[in-house]
C-alpha positions as CSV (number, residue, x, y, z in Angstrom):
1,X,41.4,4.9,-26.1
2,X,39.5,1.8,-26.2
3,X,39.0,1.3,-22.7
4,X,37.0,4.4,-22.5
5,X,34.7,3.1,-25.0
6,X,34.2,-0.2,-22.8
7,X,33.4,2.0,-19.9
8,X,30.8,3.9,-22.1
9,X,29.3,0.5,-23.2
10,X,29.1,-0.8,-19.5
11,X,27.5,2.4,-18.4
12,X,25.0,2.7,-20.8
13,X,21.4,1.0,-20.5
14,X,21.8,-3.1,-20.8
15,X,21.1,-4.5,-24.2
16,X,21.3,-8.0,-25.8
17,X,24.2,-6.0,-27.9
18,X,26.1,-5.4,-25.1
19,X,26.0,-9.0,-23.8
20,X,26.8,-10.4,-27.5
21,X,29.9,-8.4,-27.3
22,X,31.5,-10.0,-24.0
23,X,34.5,-11.4,-25.8
24,X,35.3,-8.3,-27.4
25,X,34.8,-6.2,-24.1
26,X,37.1,-8.8,-22.3
27,X,39.8,-8.7,-24.9
28,X,40.0,-4.9,-24.9
29,X,40.2,-4.8,-20.9
30,X,42.9,-7.2,-20.9
31,X,44.8,-5.7,-23.5
32,X,44.4,-2.0,-22.0
33,X,47.7,-0.3,-20.9
34,X,46.1,2.6,-19.2
35,X,44.4,1.3,-16.1
36,X,46.0,-0.1,-12.8
37,X,45.4,-3.7,-12.4
38,X,42.8,-3.4,-9.8
39,X,40.7,-1.5,-12.1
40,X,41.0,-3.6,-14.9
41,X,40.0,-6.6,-12.5
42,X,36.9,-4.6,-11.6
43,X,35.9,-4.0,-14.8
44,X,36.2,-7.6,-16.0
45,X,34.0,-8.2,-12.8
46,X,31.5,-5.9,-14.3
47,X,31.6,-7.5,-17.8
48,X,31.0,-10.9,-16.5
49,X,28.0,-9.8,-14.6
50,X,26.3,-7.2,-17.0
51,X,27.0,-10.0,-19.9
52,X,26.1,-13.2,-18.0
53,X,23.1,-11.9,-16.0
54,X,19.6,-12.2,-17.0
55,X,18.8,-9.0,-19.1
56,X,15.4,-8.1,-17.8
57,X,16.9,-8.0,-14.2
58,X,19.9,-5.9,-15.3
59,X,17.6,-3.2,-17.0
60,X,15.4,-3.2,-14.1
61,X,18.4,-2.4,-11.5
62,X,19.5,0.1,-14.1
63,X,16.5,1.9,-13.9
64,X,16.2,1.8,-10.3
65,X,19.7,3.0,-9.9
66,X,20.0,5.9,-12.5
67,X,16.6,6.5,-13.5
68,X,15.0,7.6,-10.1
69,X,16.3,11.0,-8.5
70,X,18.7,13.2,-9.5
71,X,21.9,12.1,-7.3
72,X,22.9,9.6,-9.5
73,X,21.9,11.0,-12.9
74,X,24.0,10.5,-15.9
75,X,23.5,13.9,-17.0
76,X,26.6,15.8,-16.2
77,X,25.2,19.4,-16.1
78,X,22.6,18.4,-13.7
79,X,25.1,18.1,-11.1
80,X,26.7,21.3,-12.0
81,X,24.0,23.7,-13.1
82,X,20.7,21.6,-12.0
83,X,17.8,23.7,-13.7
84,X,19.3,26.8,-14.5
85,X,19.8,28.6,-17.6
86,X,23.4,28.2,-17.7
87,X,22.8,24.2,-18.4
88,X,21.4,25.0,-21.7
89,X,24.5,27.0,-22.7
90,X,26.7,24.5,-21.5
91,X,25.2,21.7,-23.5
92,X,25.4,23.8,-26.7
93,X,29.1,24.2,-25.8
94,X,29.6,20.9,-25.5
95,X,27.7,20.1,-28.8
96,X,30.2,22.4,-30.5
97,X,32.9,20.5,-29.0
98,X,31.7,17.2,-30.7
99,X,30.9,18.7,-34.0
100,X,34.5,20.3,-34.1
101,X,35.8,16.8,-33.6
102,X,33.9,15.9,-36.4
103,X,31.6,13.9,-34.6
104,X,27.5,14.4,-34.6
105,X,24.6,12.9,-32.6
106,X,22.3,10.1,-34.6
107,X,19.3,10.3,-32.3
108,X,18.1,11.7,-29.2
109,X,20.3,11.8,-25.9
110,X,21.5,14.9,-24.5
111,X,24.9,15.9,-25.2
112,X,25.8,15.7,-21.7
113,X,24.6,12.0,-21.2
114,X,27.7,10.6,-19.8
115,X,27.9,7.4,-21.9
116,X,27.7,9.5,-25.0
117,X,30.4,12.0,-23.4
118,X,32.8,9.2,-22.8
119,X,32.4,7.8,-26.2
120,X,33.6,11.4,-27.5
121,X,36.5,11.0,-25.3
122,X,37.3,7.6,-26.6
123,X,38.2,9.1,-29.7
124,X,40.6,11.8,-28.2
125,X,44.4,11.5,-27.2
126,X,45.2,10.5,-23.6
127,X,46.2,13.8,-22.5
128,X,42.7,15.2,-23.9
129,X,41.0,12.4,-22.2
130,X,42.9,13.2,-18.5
131,X,42.1,16.7,-19.2
132,X,38.5,16.3,-19.7
133,X,38.1,13.6,-16.9
134,X,40.0,15.9,-14.7
135,X,37.5,18.7,-15.0
136,X,34.7,16.7,-13.8
137,X,36.5,14.4,-11.1
138,X,34.6,15.8,-8.2
139,X,31.2,14.7,-9.9
140,X,32.8,11.1,-10.7
141,X,33.8,10.9,-7.3
142,X,30.4,11.9,-5.6
143,X,29.0,9.3,-8.2
144,X,31.3,6.6,-7.3
145,X,30.7,6.9,-3.7
146,X,27.0,7.2,-3.9
147,X,26.9,4.1,-6.2
148,X,29.5,2.3,-3.5
149,X,27.2,2.8,-0.8
150,X,24.4,1.6,-2.3
151,X,26.2,-1.5,-3.3
152,X,26.1,-1.1,-7.1
153,X,28.8,-2.7,-9.0
154,X,28.9,0.4,-11.5
155,X,30.8,2.0,-8.7
156,X,34.0,0.3,-10.3
157,X,33.2,2.2,-13.6
158,X,33.7,5.5,-12.0
159,X,36.6,4.5,-10.3
160,X,38.4,3.3,-13.4
161,X,37.5,7.0,-14.7
162,X,38.9,8.6,-11.4
163,X,42.2,6.6,-12.4
164,X,42.4,7.5,-16.2
165,X,42.0,10.8,-14.5
166,X,45.0,10.5,-12.6
167,X,42.7,11.5,-9.4
168,X,42.4,9.9,-5.9
169,X,39.9,11.6,-4.1
170,X,39.6,11.7,-0.4
171,X,37.1,8.6,-0.1
172,X,36.8,9.0,3.9
173,X,35.6,12.8,3.2
174,X,33.1,11.6,0.4
175,X,31.8,8.7,2.3
176,X,30.9,11.3,5.0
177,X,29.6,13.7,2.7
178,X,27.3,10.9,0.9
179,X,26.4,9.4,4.3
180,X,24.6,12.9,5.4
181,X,22.6,13.3,2.0
182,X,19.0,12.5,2.1
183,X,18.1,9.6,-0.4
184,X,16.2,11.1,-3.3
185,X,15.0,7.9,-4.8
186,X,12.5,6.8,-2.1
187,X,8.8,6.7,-2.9
188,X,8.1,9.7,-1.0
189,X,11.0,11.7,-2.5
190,X,10.2,10.7,-6.2
191,X,6.4,11.8,-5.1
192,X,7.6,15.3,-4.4
193,X,9.6,15.4,-7.3
194,X,6.2,14.6,-9.5
195,X,4.4,17.4,-7.7
196,X,7.4,19.9,-8.4
197,X,7.4,19.0,-12.2
198,X,3.6,19.4,-12.4
199,X,3.6,22.7,-10.9
200,X,6.5,23.7,-13.2
201,X,4.4,22.5,-16.2
202,X,1.3,24.7,-14.9
203,X,3.5,27.8,-14.4
204,X,5.2,27.5,-17.8
205,X,1.4,27.5,-19.0
206,X,1.7,24.6,-21.5
207,X,5.4,24.8,-22.2
208,X,7.6,21.8,-22.4
209,X,8.8,20.4,-18.8
210,X,12.7,20.1,-18.4
211,X,14.0,17.0,-19.6
212,X,16.2,16.7,-16.5
213,X,15.0,15.4,-13.3
214,X,13.7,11.9,-12.0
215,X,10.4,12.3,-14.0
216,X,11.6,13.8,-17.3
217,X,15.2,12.6,-17.4
218,X,15.3,9.5,-19.6
219,X,11.6,8.0,-19.7
220,X,12.7,4.5,-19.9
221,X,9.6,3.1,-17.8
222,X,7.1,5.3,-19.8
223,X,8.3,4.6,-23.4
224,X,11.2,2.7,-25.4
225,X,13.8,5.0,-25.8
226,X,16.5,4.4,-28.8
227,X,20.2,4.7,-27.1
228,X,21.8,7.4,-28.7
229,X,25.6,7.1,-29.7
230,X,27.8,9.0,-32.2
231,X,27.5,8.4,-35.9
232,X,27.9,4.7,-36.3
233,X,30.6,5.1,-39.2
234,X,32.8,7.0,-36.4
235,X,31.6,5.0,-33.3
236,X,31.6,1.3,-34.1
237,X,29.7,-1.1,-32.1
238,X,30.8,-2.8,-29.0
239,X,31.3,-5.9,-31.1
240,X,33.5,-4.4,-33.4
241,X,36.0,-3.3,-30.8
242,X,39.5,-3.7,-32.2
243,X,41.4,-6.4,-30.4
244,X,44.9,-4.2,-30.3
245,X,45.8,-2.1,-27.4
246,X,44.0,1.2,-27.3
């Protein structure tokens, strides 16, 4: 499903390559036969904004949205297992699914990184896509509502995924739930997380800190991280998206 690949590209860290692929992205959305029209229109709006606005501004906004705090983490198992040992096994199992499908990671991103997971789904049948998305629809619904309440255009990407999953969450219930949550991306909240991470590091007696969480999650503000996708031979770049229907 090519539309899944488009959503994966739009949900990833903004790059010049993404912006240069605008025409291919627009064509793929217009020719998609899976999404309802309102969601296609919302995706086209995302393409317009993410491809036309200043790249540095987009990157700064992306970091502020997804790389500060855990409530909007794009690491799926962060929302299911947190820091527990179960998360490691879940990632091993997911990596096994990738390998069984004949796919392999070509760099450093964790297997449960949502844009990477979506690229995997783009190689699956429509029935498989729906099954996988149904399994995580509760996560997608919460993320969609949190993004909506923070006035982030990215919420439209999660709404589209819910549509593909055949799910219509109770938005009133989600809105009430999210409204009662404490923000975890404020300076005070981030300072608290930093302190907790440092304590954990000391308690581990020099062991490596976890790669999840606000401090270690993606490190985009501390170093330039290569975005991880599936093998290029299996997952072509966004500007190579075919023009035909998915």
